[in-house]
N, C-alpha and C positions, 0 to 999 in steps of 0.2 A: 273246539274248532271243528266245525262240521264239514269243511271242504275236504273232499277225498283226494285231491291233488296236492300233495305236500312236496314242495320243492326239495327240501333236505333229504327226504326219503328217496325220491327219484334220483337225485344226484348220487347218493350213497349206493343205490342199487346199480346204477350205471358204472360207478367206480368198481364195485365188486365184479361185475361182468367183464369189464376191461381187464382187471387183474387176473381173473380166472382164465380168460382167453389168451392173455399174454403168457401165462404159465404153460398153456397148451402149445403155443408157438415155440416157447423156449425148449420144451421137452421134445418137440418134433425135430428141432435143430441140434439136439444134444446139449442144450444149455441148462438143463435142469439142476445142475449142481451149484449154480450161482444164486445167492440170495439177492433180494432187491437192492440192499445196501451195496453189495459188491458190484452189481450192475451199474448203480448210480456212480460209484467210485470209478469204475472203468470208463464210463462216459465222461466224467469230469477230467480225467487224465487225458483221454483221447481228444476232447475239445480244446485242451490247453497244451497240446504236445509241443508247441513252439516255446512254452515257458518251462522254467524249472519248478516242478511241483514236489513239495516235501510233505511228510506226514502231518506237520502242523497245519498245512493248507487244507488237508482232508478233515482234520479235527475242526477247523474253523468253518469250513463250507457246510459240513453236515452236523455241526453242533454235537460232536461226540467227544467223550473223554479220551485222553491219551491211551489208557489201557484198552479201551474198546477199539480204537483205531489200530493199535499195535496188533491185537488179535486178528482183526479182519485182514490187515495187510500181510501179516505172516502167513495166513491161510491162502491168500491170493498168490503170494510168492511161492509157497509150497506147491500149489496147483498149477503153477506155470503161467499165470496171467500177467504178473508184473515182476519187475526186478528193481532192486535198489542199487543205484550206481553212485560210487564215491566221486566227489568233485575234486578236480586237480588242485584247486585253491584251498580246499579244506576237506581232507579225507574223512573227517568225522561227520560231515554233512552228506546225506544220501538222498539223491533225488529219485523220484519214482518214475519209472518208464514202463510202458506196455511192452510185453514180449510179442512176437508174431502171433502167438496163440491169443493173447489179449486183444490185439488189433482185430483179428478175425472174429472173435467173440463180439466185439463192439460193432463191427460192421454188420454182423448178423442181427444184432439187437436193433440197429438202425433200420434194417429191412423189415423186421417184425413191427417196429413202431409205425413205419409207413404203411404196412399191410393193415394194421389196426385203424390208422387214420383213414385209409381208403374205405374200409368197411363201415366206419362210423358215418362217413359222408355219403354213402351209397343211397341213391334215390332221393337225395335232398338237394333242392335247387341252391344255386349260389346266393340268391337273395335270402333264402331261409337261413343259410349258414351265416350270412352277414348279420341277420337279426339275432341269431343265437349268440354270436360273440358280443354284440352290443348289449344284449340283455344280461349275459353272464358277467360281463365286466361291470355293469351297473350293480348287479347283486353283490359282487365282491367289494365294490366301492362302498355300498351301503353297510356291509358288515365291518369293513375297515374303519369307516367313519364312526360307527358305534363303538368299536374298540378304542379309538382315539378319545372319544368322549368319556368312556369308562376310565381310561388311564389318567385323563385330566382331573376327573373327580377324585380319583385315588391319590393323586399327587398334592391335593389341596391340604 
C-alpha cells in the first residue's frame, strides 16, 4: 500500500494525543490518581444517579469479571469516591453512590472533556465538522458490516 495517508494510523495517533492531553488535564486538576476505568465507572454512576446501580451493573457495562470489579470498587471506596449503601428492602444488596468527592471529580472530568472537545474543534468550520462525523460514521459502519459478514461466515 503506497498511500502515505493511513486512516487507522492517524486515528490511533489522534487517540494517543487525546489520552495524553487528558492525562495532563487530570493531573492539573489533581485527578491523576484515577485510572481510566475508574473514571468511566464514576461517569456511569454519575449519569445514572437516578437509578440504583449495583456492582453487577458495572460488571455488565464494562465487561469485567466480578473479581476485577470488586478490586476497582474497593479501591474507589477506600479513596472516597464511592460508597456502598444497603437497601432497606434487602440489606445484602448494596447500591453504589458517588460521594461528594466523587461528584466533584466527575464534574471536573466533564469540564476536561469539554475543554478537549473545544480544542479538537478549534479552527474547523461547522460544515467540516459535519463532514467529519458523516465520514467517521460511514467508516465505522463499513467495519461493523465486515464484522457482521465475518460472524455470519463463522456461524455456517
